[in-house]
N, C-alpha and C positions, 0 to 999 in steps of 0.2 A: 245505832241508827234511830231506833224508836224514840229514845229520850231526846235526841237532838231534834228530831222532827217535831216532837211535842213541844219542846222549848221554843222553837221557831213559831209555831202556831200560837202559843200563849203570848209570846212577846208581841206578835202582830196585833193582838186584841187588847193589849195593855200598854200602849205606847207611852202613856203619861205616868207610869209607875216610877217611883224613885229607886226601888230595889226589888229583889226577889228572894223568896225562900222556897227551896225545893226539897221535899221530903221523899227520899227513895225508900220504898217499902219492900219487905220480903226478899226475894232473890236478888232484886236490883241492888239492895243495900248490902247483901252478903258478898256479891261478886262485882259490885260497881267499880271499885278502884281498879281491879284487875282488867275489867273490860273498858277502862278509860271513860266511864260514864260521866265522871265529874268534869273531865276535859271537854267532852262533847257538849255538856250543858253550858259551860263557860264560853265556849266558842259560839253557841247559838243565841244566847241572851245578849242584850245590848251592852257594848263595852262602856265602862265608866259608871255603871250602876251596880250597887252592892248586891252580892250574891252569897247566900248562905245555904249550904247543903247539909241536910239532916239525914243521918244514916239510921234507918229503923228496920233492921231485919226481922224484928218481932213486934206485933203479931203479923203473920203472913196474911195478906188480904184473901178473902174467900173467893172473890170473883176471878182473880188471876194473880199468881205469885209475883209478877213484875209490876208492882204498883208505883205510881208517882202522884204526889200532891203538889201542884204548883200554886204558889201564893204571890200575888203582887202587893207590894207595900208602898204606902204613901210616905211623905217626908217625915212623919212622926212614928213610922214603924207600924202603923195600923194596916190590917189586911183590907184591901179594896177590891180584890177579885181573887177567886180560887177555882181550881180545876183538878178534879180527880180523873186520872187517865191511866191506861195500862199498856205496856209494851208486849205485843203478842208474838214477836219473832219476825225476823226478816224486815224490820222497819215498820211493820203494821201496828196500828193503834186500835184499842178498843175502849169503849166507854160504857160503863154498866147502865143497863136500862135503855140503851139506844142502839138501834140496828146500824150496821155499817152502811154508810152512804156511798156505796159503790155500784156502778151499773152492772146489771146482770148480762154479761157477755156470753157465758156458756150455760145454756139452758139445761144441757145434760149434766147430771151430777154424779154419775158412777162410771167406772171403767166398762161395766157391762153395757151401758147405754152407748158408749163410744164404739165398742166392738161391734155392736149390732148395726150402728150407723156405717162403720167402715165396710162391713161385709155386705150390707144392703146396697151401698153405693159403689162397691168395688173400688174403694178409694183408700189411699194411705192415711194414717192418723193425722199427719201434719196438715193435711188439707182441711181438717176440721178447724184447726187454729186459724188458717187463712180465711176460711169462710166466716167464722164467728167474729174475728177481729175486723174484717172488712165491713161486716154489718154494723159494727160499732164505730165505724169511720176512723179506725186506727191503722196506721202504717206499721204493721207488725214487723215487716222485714227490715225497715230502717231501724227500728228499735233493737231487733236481735242483732243486726250488724254492729250497732254500738256496743251491745253486750259482749259480743265476741271480741271486739277490738279491746275492750277494757280487760277481758280475761287474758288475752294474749300479752297485753302490756304488763299485767301483774306477773305473769310467768317470766317475762324477760327481766324485770326488775328483781324478782326473787332469785333468779339464777345468778345474777351478778352480785347480790348482797352477801357480805361476809361478816358484818359487825354483829355482836351479840344482840339478842332481842331485848327490848326494854323490860324492866321489872326485876324483882329480887331474886328470881331463879338464875339470872344471867345465862340464859340458855343460848348455846351456840347454834347458829343457822346450819342446816345440813344440805339444803338444796344445791348450793354451788359445788360442794364436794361430791354429792351424789351424781350430779350431771357430768362432772369431770371423770368420775369413775366409770360411768356408763359409756363414755366415749372410748376409754381405754379398753373396755371389755367388748367392744364391737356393738355397743348400744343395745343390749338386751332389753326386752320390753319392760321387765320388772323394774329395772333401774331407771329407765326413761320416764315411765308413768309416775314412779315414786318421786323423781326429781321435780317434775312439773307440778304435781299435787303439793309437795312440800313448799315449792317456791311461792305458790299463792297463799297457802296457809300461813307461811312465815310473814308474808306481806301484811296479811290481816292482823297477825299478832303484833306487828310494829305500827299499826294504826294507819296503814297506807290504803289506797283505793282498791277495792275489790268488788266483785259482783256477789250479792247475796244469792246463793244458789243451793238451797233456798235461804240459807242464813249465812252470816259472816263466819261462824265457827265451822261450817262445812263448805266454805267457798272454794276449796282446792280440788274437790272430787271431780266435778264435771269438766272444768278446764284441763285438769291433769290427764284424764282419760281421752278427752276429745282431741287434745293437741297431739297425743301419741297416734291416735287413729288417723288423723288428718295427714300426718307425716308418713306413717307406715303404708297407707293405702292411696296416697296422692288425691285425697278428696279435695274438691274445690269449695269455695265459699257457699254456694247454694246448698250443697249437701250438709255442711256444718250448721247452717241456719235452720234447716229443716229438722236436724237432730235436736237442736236447742228448743225448737217449737214443741216437738214431741216430749222432750224431757219436762218442759214447762207444764204440759197437760197433766202429767202424773204428779208433779209438785203441787199444782193447784188443787188436785183432788185430795191430797194428804192435808193440805192446809184447810180446805173447806170442810172435810169430813172428820178430821182429827185435829192435829196441831203440829206445827214445826218449831215450837218453843221448847228449848231444853229445860226451862224452869217449870214448864207445865207437864211434860211427858218424858223428860230425860233425853239423852243423846240419840235415842232411837228416832226421835222426831227431827233431828238435825242431820247427823251422819247417815242414819238409816234412810231418811227421805232422799238425801242427795245421792246415795248409792242406787236407790230405785230409779231416780230420774236419769242418772248416768247409764244405768243398765238398759233402760228403755231406748235412749238415744243411740247407744252403741249397737243394740240389736237391729235398729233401723238402718244404721250406716252399713251393717254387714248383710243387709238384704232380708231381714226378718219380716215375717207377715205380721199383721196386727195382733194375732193370737200369740205369736212368739214374743213380740214386744211387750205385751201385757204380762206374759209369763216371766220374762226377765225382770221387769219392774217388781213383780210380786216376790220373787226370790231375793232381790236386793233389799227389800224392806223386811221380809220374813226372817232373814238370817241376822237381823240386827234387833229383833224384838227383845225388849228388856235391857237394852244397853243404857247404862247409867250415865249421868252427866255430873262429873266430879272433878272439875278443873282445879289443879293445885294453885293455891294462893289467889283463886279467882281469875287467873290469867288464862287466856285462850291459847295455851302452849302445851302443857302436859296434862292429859294425854291427847289433847285435841289435834295438834299438828300431825302427829304420827297416824292418828285415825283417818285423816284425810288420805294419806298414801295407801293405807290398808284397804279402805273402802273403795278407792279408785280401782285397785287391783281386783277386788271382789266383784265390782260391777262388770268388769270385762269377763270374768269367769261366769257370772250369771248370764250374760248375753250369749256367750259361746255355748253354754249348757242348754239354753232355751232353743238354740238353733239345731240341736241334735235330734229333735223330734218336732211334732206339729204344733207344739205350744199349748195344747189342751191339757188341763190339769185339774185336780180336785179342789184345791183351795184357791179361791180367786183373789185378785188384788184388792177388791173391795172388802173382802172378809179380813184380810191381813191389816188393812187400814183401821177397821173397826177394832180388831184385836189390839193393835198398837195403842189406840186411844184408851181402851180399857186397862191395858197393862200400865200405861203411864199414870192413870188414876190410882192404880193399886200400889205403885212404887212408893215407899216411904219418902218423905220430903228430903231426907238426907241424901238420897240417891238421884235427886234432880239437881238443878243448877243452884246449889247453895255453898259448895266447897266445904261442906260439913262432914261428909262421909266418903266411903269408897277410897279411891286412890288419894283423894285430897287430904285425908287425915294424916298422911305421911309427911305433909309439909304444912305447917301452920305459921304464917308470918309473925 
């Protein structure tokens, strides 16, 4: 998503270019083919104009491992414009030496601040989202309604699909069979949650439309768990949208105070973040207090600390798809565990976020999104 968005922005400012050269750097070069980055660039840049993609896994850029150098070329092949930009995860872009030009919607920047607000106001956490977004003149509920609809559609498509996933692994889809088996067994929750999470993750692996929650690689965790809870407890749309709002609060905190980029901090920043978000929303749906919700989110991230990002062949398939199912199940366990007591605990969500950030920095680059170490070493295309 990040490379495609960057390509669209660059194309808009270089309409007179005769062609383009895009150098993918670091992790983007190492995993770009498996992530369909080349296809995304070709789809975003103007048709009929020459495009050359240069794969440069080394050296890894110091600012962020997902680097891109866009160059616009004139009719003689000379560079007439260039732009160095970085894909920071979930479609976000960063430019070295330049602050993100995004409005400050949420003034409070820690979960501790949010808890203090919720307790002081006697209000649920989702009200903070409503309050802040209204002040920014954003219709958050219309947006979250669209998010929920796209999540549901991805589940339905994924449950129906049976063709192998694209790529050299020729991986067979599992969501359809898992859902069929769930119905035969009386629809136990493990099978249903797994089927829903797999369905979305497999749709992402096939290049279909999903919601970054918070990334494409972790897109099945929240919809997988939330769909099950909606069906199991007959929740209506308002409850589901409020759960998404609360999940988004915790995802924004992780993104703002650490990272959601697998290339930067490993899979703990993707699957771990999504598990924390799903656990928070689930705890809210099941009647949790703000402290219990924060505790559930803390456990969801804490128990993924150090998780490596090692996709085989650079594809978002093994171990990524299965991790979506496992994390959705763990998120429910975290929410249920948090509801067993008052939610007050020694290690805060903010402390775990900071620990995750430091752990990601300490991980050798092989264990981040490079397909060079870990599980990925068992398959080299």
